[in-house]
C-alpha positions in Angstrom: -47.1 -18.5 -28.8 -43.9 -19.9 -30.1 -42.9 -19.7 -33.8 -45.6 -17.4 -35.2 -43.9 -14.1 -35.7 -40.5 -15.6 -34.8 -38.8 -18.9 -35.9 -39.0 -21.4 -33.2 -35.5 -22.3 -31.8 -36.5 -26.0 -32.2 -37.1 -25.3 -35.9 -33.7 -23.9 -36.3 -32.0 -26.6 -34.5 -33.7 -29.4 -36.3 -33.3 -27.8 -39.8 -29.7 -27.0 -39.6 -28.9 -30.1 -37.5 -30.5 -32.1 -40.4 -28.3 -30.3 -42.9 -25.3 -31.0 -40.9 -26.2 -34.7 -40.4 -26.3 -35.3 -44.2 -23.2 -33.3 -44.8 -24.6 -30.4 -46.7 -23.5 -27.7 -44.3 -20.3 -27.4 -42.1 -20.5 -27.6 -38.3 -19.6 -23.9 -38.0 -22.3 -22.8 -40.4 -24.9 -25.0 -38.6 -24.1 -23.7 -35.2 -24.1 -20.0 -36.5 -27.6 -20.5 -37.9 -29.0 -22.4 -34.9 -27.7 -19.8 -32.3 -29.0 -16.9 -34.5 -29.3 -13.7 -32.4 -28.9 -15.6 -29.1 -25.6 -15.3 -27.2 -24.9 -19.0 -26.7 -26.5 -22.4 -26.9 -25.4 -25.4 -24.7 -26.8 -28.9 -24.4 -27.1 -30.4 -20.9 -27.7 -34.2 -19.9 -26.1 -35.7 -23.1 -25.1 -39.3 -22.5 -21.5 -39.5 -21.5 -21.2 -35.8 -20.6 -21.2 -34.7 -17.0 -21.6 -31.0 -17.8 -23.4 -28.8 -20.6 -21.4 -28.8 -23.8 -21.4 -26.6 -26.8 -23.5 -27.3 -29.9 -20.7 -28.4 -32.1 -19.7 -31.2 -29.6 -23.3 -32.0 -28.9 -24.3 -32.5 -32.5 -21.3 -34.7 -33.1 -22.1 -36.7 -30.0 -25.8 -37.2 -31.1 -24.5 -38.6 -34.4 -22.2 -41.0 -32.7 -25.2 -42.1 -30.6 -27.0 -43.2 -33.8 -29.1 -40.0 -34.5 -29.9 -39.8 -38.2 -32.4 -37.0 -38.1 -34.2 -34.4 -36.0 -37.9 -33.7 -35.9 -39.7 -30.7 -34.4 -42.5 -30.7 -31.8 -44.6 -27.6 -31.2 -47.1 -28.8 -28.6 -49.9 -26.6 -27.0 -52.4 -27.5 -24.3 -54.6 -30.4 -25.4 -52.4 -30.8 -28.5 -49.2 -32.8 -28.2 -48.2 -32.0 -31.7 -45.0 -33.8 -32.8 -44.5 -35.7 -29.4 -44.4 -39.5 -28.8 -43.9 -39.6 -24.9 -43.1 -40.4 -22.2 -45.2 -38.0 -20.1 -42.2 -36.4 -18.4 -40.7 -35.3 -21.8 -44.0 -34.1 -23.1 -44.7 -32.0 -20.0 -41.3 -30.3 -20.4 -41.9 -29.8 -24.1 -45.4 -28.3 -23.5 -44.0 -26.0 -20.9 -41.4 -24.7 -23.5 -44.0 -24.9 -26.3 -41.3 -26.6 -28.5 -38.9 -29.4 -28.5 -36.6 -31.4 -30.8 -37.1 -35.3 -31.0 -34.1 -37.4 -32.3 -34.7 -40.0 -35.0 -32.4 -43.1 -34.5 -32.0 -42.7 -30.8 -34.5 -42.5 -28.0 -33.5 -38.8 -27.1 -35.3 -35.4 -27.2 -34.1 -31.8 -26.6 -36.2 -29.2 -24.8 -34.9 -25.6 -24.6 -34.6 -23.6 -21.4 -34.3 -19.9 -22.3 -32.7 -17.3 -20.0 -31.9 -13.6 -20.3 -29.1 -11.6 -18.7 -27.7 -8.2 -18.8 -29.1 -4.6 -18.6 -32.1 -3.3 -20.8 -30.8 -2.6 -24.2 -28.0 -5.1 -23.9 -29.8 -8.3 -23.0 -28.1 -11.6 -23.8 -30.1 -14.6 -24.4 -28.7 -18.0 -23.2 -30.3 -21.3 -24.2 -29.7 -24.6 -22.6 -31.0 -27.6 -24.4 -32.0 -30.4 -21.9 -31.4 -33.9 -23.4 -34.0 -36.3 -22.1 -35.2 -39.8 -22.9 -38.1 -40.1 -25.3 -40.4 -42.9 -26.4 -39.7 -43.9 -30.0 -42.8 -44.0 -32.0 -44.8 -42.0 -34.6 -45.1 -38.3 -33.6 -48.6 -37.1 -32.7 -50.7 -35.4 -35.4 -48.1 -34.4 -38.0 -49.5 -34.2 -41.5 -47.7 -34.9 -44.8 -46.4 -31.8 -46.7 -49.2 -32.3 -49.2 -51.9 -32.4 -46.5 -50.4 -29.3 -44.7 -50.3 -27.3 -48.0 -53.9 -28.1 -48.7 -55.1 -27.3 -45.1 -53.1 -24.1 -45.0 -54.8 -22.8 -48.1 -58.1 -23.2 -46.4 -56.8 -21.9 -43.0 -55.6 -18.6 -44.8 -59.1 -18.1 -46.3 -60.7 -18.9 -42.8 -58.4 -16.5 -40.9 -58.9 -13.6 -43.4 -62.6 -14.1 -43.3 -62.7 -14.3 -39.5 -60.7 -11.1 -39.1 -63.0 -9.3 -41.6 -66.1 -10.5 -40.0 -64.9 -9.5 -36.5 -64.1 -6.1 -37.8 -60.5 -6.1 -36.3 -59.4 -2.5 -36.1 -56.6 -1.9 -38.5 -56.3 -5.6 -39.3 -55.8 -5.0 -43.0 -52.9 -2.5 -43.3 -51.4 -3.5 -39.9 -51.5 -7.2 -40.8 -50.0 -6.6 -44.2 -47.3 -4.4 -42.8 -46.2 -7.0 -40.2 -46.3 -9.8 -42.8 -44.3 -7.6 -45.2 -41.7 -6.9 -42.4 -41.5 -10.6 -41.7 -40.9 -11.3 -45.3 -38.2 -8.7 -45.6 -36.4 -10.2 -42.5 -36.7 -13.6 -44.1 -35.3 -12.5 -47.3 -32.5 -10.4 -45.9 -30.0 -13.3 -46.1 -31.8 -15.6 -43.8 -32.9 -18.9 -45.4 -36.3 -20.0 -44.6 -35.1 -23.6 -44.2 -31.6 -25.0 -44.2 -30.0 -26.6 -47.4 -31.3 -30.1 -48.4 -35.1 -29.3 -47.9 -37.6 -29.8 -50.8 -39.0 -26.6 -52.3 -42.4 -27.7 -51.1 -41.3 -27.7 -47.5 -40.0 -24.1 -47.9 -43.4 -23.0 -49.5 -45.4 -24.6 -46.7 -43.3 -23.1 -43.9 -43.5 -19.6 -45.5 -47.3 -19.9 -45.8 -47.6 -21.3 -42.2 -45.7 -18.4 -40.9 -47.8 -16.0 -42.8 -50.9 -17.5 -41.4 -49.3 -17.5 -37.9 -48.5 -13.8 -38.2 -52.1 -13.0 -39.1 -53.3 -14.9 -35.9 -50.6 -13.3 -33.7 -51.8 -9.8 -34.8 -55.4 -10.7 -34.2 -54.6 -11.4 -30.6 -52.0 -8.7 -30.1 -54.1 -5.9 -31.5 -56.4 -5.9 -28.4 -60.1 -5.9 -28.7 -60.2 -4.2 -32.2 -63.8 -4.1 -33.3 -64.8 -6.7 -30.8 -66.1 -4.9 -27.8 -67.7 -7.5 -25.7 -66.3 -10.5 -23.9 -68.5 -12.7 -25.9 -67.1 -11.3 -29.1 -63.5 -11.8 -27.8 -64.4 -15.4 -27.1 -65.9 -15.8 -30.6 -62.6 -14.5 -32.1 -60.5 -17.1 -30.1 -62.9 -19.9 -31.0 -62.7 -19.0 -34.7 -59.0 -18.6 -34.8 -58.0 -21.7 -32.6 -58.5 -24.2 -35.5 -56.5 -21.9 -37.9 -53.6 -21.5 -35.4 -53.5 -25.3 -34.8 -53.3 -25.9 -38.7 -50.4 -23.3 -38.9 -48.5 -25.1 -36.2 -49.1 -28.7 -37.8 -47.9 -27.2 -41.1 -44.6 -25.8 -39.5 -43.9 -29.2 -38.0 -44.6 -30.9 -41.4 -42.2 -28.7 -43.1 -39.3 -29.0 -40.5 -39.8 -32.7 -40.3 -40.2 -33.4 -44.1 -36.5 -34.3 -44.8 -36.6 -36.9 -41.9 -39.9 -38.4 -43.3 -38.7 -38.5 -46.9 -35.5 -40.2 -45.9 -37.6 -42.8 -44.0 -39.5 -43.6 -47.2 -36.4 -44.1 -49.4 
């Protein structure tokens, strides 16, 4: 499940790429934030480039190709969230569980993540595959206002579900994990890149909190649910909450592109 307890790479690329495109951060700062704890990111398949190139060159090339903004897609089976086609791109994005869709040029980027090195010293390398996309409205992305309203309900629903299913340790364990997540977020890492509206930051923080609770519900094993039917009931109850959290994340990341489109 991408982007629940960790930030999706597509989110970092879109947020800091958008900040770079409007000139509020330097290329070096943008690339540093996008790569994060990974070893290196490259972009393959860029028009005019025969081999993979670094992020700085790739972002400059995308701008030259007419890209004015970057949107996030976080698709799941049966839910092509943020995608607009064609089927080939959607399939790659679904396999990766995330993608970036360019605004202003019919291109999209899907990450391929690989790990190398011995245990304890693993280097993560990411290749973003640049592929053609169909330009059109992204699937099922709410406005920030809709996302914020839906999230408040989803948080109540998730809490009620976990309480009802008597998830062992859900209270203190969930709170500890959310607190740790928040501490990481506050330790110098901005929730979103410069240039985003405060509401987008608020929505993304809440979406990540809801996502953290859902991830814990699945990761904590059976908890108080002892039968297969009770496990199925938990999944059934949490699925719409998880969907809402993903929709809200996409709304937050895409908000600057949507706002500029309305100006």
